[in-house]
C-alpha positions in Angstrom: 0.0 0.0 -0.1 1.2 3.5 -0.6 0.1 6.5 1.2 -0.2 10.0 0.0 1.2 12.8 2.1 1.0 16.5 1.8 4.6 18.0 2.3 5.4 21.5 3.6 5.0 22.9 0.1 1.4 21.4 -0.3 2.7 18.9 -2.9 1.4 15.4 -2.7 4.2 12.8 -2.0 3.9 9.0 -2.2 5.5 7.2 0.6 5.5 3.4 1.3 3.2 2.2 4.1 5.4 0.3 6.6 2.9 -2.2 7.4 3.1 -3.4 3.7 6.7 -4.7 4.0 7.5 -8.3 2.5 10.8 -10.2 2.4 11.9 -13.0 0.3 15.0 -15.3 0.7 15.9 -17.9 -1.7 19.0 -20.0 -2.9 19.8 -20.9 -6.7 22.6 -22.2 -8.5 24.5 -20.0 -11.2 24.4 -21.1 -14.8 28.0 -20.5 -15.0 30.9 -19.6 -12.5 30.9 -15.8 -12.3 34.0 -13.7 -12.6 34.7 -10.8 -10.3 33.7 -8.4 -13.2 30.5 -10.2 -13.8 29.6 -10.1 -10.1 30.4 -6.5 -10.0 28.1 -5.8 -13.0 25.4 -7.8 -11.4 25.7 -5.8 -8.2 25.7 -2.5 -10.0 22.6 -3.3 -11.8 20.8 -4.7 -8.7 21.8 -1.8 -6.6 20.5 0.8 -9.1 17.2 -1.1 -9.5 16.8 -1.6 -5.8 17.5 2.1 -5.1 14.8 3.1 -7.5 12.2 0.7 -6.0 13.2 1.1 -2.3 14.3 -2.5 -2.0 17.0 -3.5 0.4 18.9 -6.8 1.1 22.0 -8.8 0.8 23.3 -11.2 -1.9 25.8 -14.1 -1.2 27.8 -15.9 -3.6 30.0 -18.9 -3.1 31.3 -21.2 -5.8 28.5 -21.0 -8.2 25.7 -20.7 -5.6 23.6 -17.8 -4.8 21.5 -16.9 -1.7 19.7 -13.6 -1.6 17.4 -12.0 1.0 15.5 -8.8 0.0 12.8 -6.7 1.5 10.5 -3.8 0.6 6.9 -3.0 -0.2 4.7 -5.7 -1.5 4.7 -4.3 -5.1 8.3 -3.5 -5.2 9.3 -7.0 -3.8 7.0 -8.8 -6.3 8.5 -6.9 -9.3 12.0 -7.4 -8.1 11.3 -11.2 -7.5 9.7 -11.6 -11.0 12.9 -10.1 -12.6 15.1 -12.4 -10.4 13.2 -15.5 -11.5 13.5 -14.4 -15.2 17.2 -14.0 -15.0 19.5 -16.2 -17.0 22.2 -15.9 -14.6 20.9 -18.7 -12.4 18.7 -21.7 -12.3 17.1 -24.0 -9.7 15.6 -21.3 -7.5 14.5 -22.7 -4.0 12.4 -20.2 -2.1 13.2 -20.3 1.5 10.9 -17.4 2.7 8.2 -15.2 1.4 6.3 -13.5 3.9 5.2 -10.1 5.3 7.6 -8.5 7.8 7.1 -5.9 10.5 10.5 -4.2 9.9 13.5 -4.3 7.5 16.4 -6.3 8.6 18.9 -4.5 6.1 17.6 -1.0 5.7 20.9 0.6 4.8 21.9 -2.0 2.1 20.4 -1.5 -1.7 22.3 -4.8 -2.2 24.9 -5.8 0.2 27.2 -8.5 -1.0 29.5 -11.0 0.7 31.1 -14.3 -0.3 30.8 -16.9 2.4 32.4 -20.3 2.5 30.4 -23.2 1.1 29.9 -24.4 4.8 28.6 -21.0 5.8 26.2 -20.7 2.8 25.0 -24.3 3.4 24.3 -23.4 7.1 22.3 -20.3 6.0 20.3 -22.2 3.4 19.5 -25.2 5.5 18.1 -23.1 8.5 14.3 -22.8 9.0 13.2 -19.5 7.3 9.5 -19.5 7.8 8.0 -18.1 10.9 6.3 -20.4 13.4 2.5 -21.1 12.5 1.7 -19.8 15.9 3.3 -16.5 15.3 1.4 -13.8 13.5 3.0 -13.0 10.0 5.0 -10.0 10.2 5.5 -10.2 13.8 8.8 -9.1 15.4 9.8 -12.6 16.0 12.8 -13.6 13.7 13.0 -17.0 12.0 16.1 -19.0 12.8 17.4 -18.5 9.2 17.0 -14.7 9.4 18.7 -14.6 12.7 21.6 -16.7 11.4 21.8 -14.3 8.3 22.0 -11.3 10.6 24.7 -12.9 12.6 26.7 -13.8 9.6 26.2 -10.2 8.0 27.7 -8.7 11.3 30.9 -10.7 11.0 31.2 -11.0 7.2 34.0 -9.2 5.4 32.6 -6.8 2.8 
């Protein structure tokens, strides 16, 4: 949902409704091993598109495998995910999480990037990402997968 706000100069301004946040996490396999210049190009493109649509998140890449977590308004996340799914850079997308959230986990990252070890990426992708059924979607409770990603991100070299 988008809210209309009147600014100090009486102009209408569109602002995202924070209750309309969604996050998606997935893993996939690259269709080819990516070189540093190819990864840099992917990141520049993603960061520009995410900046335009107010999507934030992180991308991990290790030995031909991707893991991504991104968040934003329902509409922006939906458009971003469709673009990701149609990309020829990867295949075999496995969705780990796709749900409403109460707040952003990575508000300062249009697309953060790290290269974890294979073991770290496996641990992150094997974690439980869905909220507990007894928890309300979008509650402040964090899934074990997201908690693990936050912990990894705090210590990851970037």
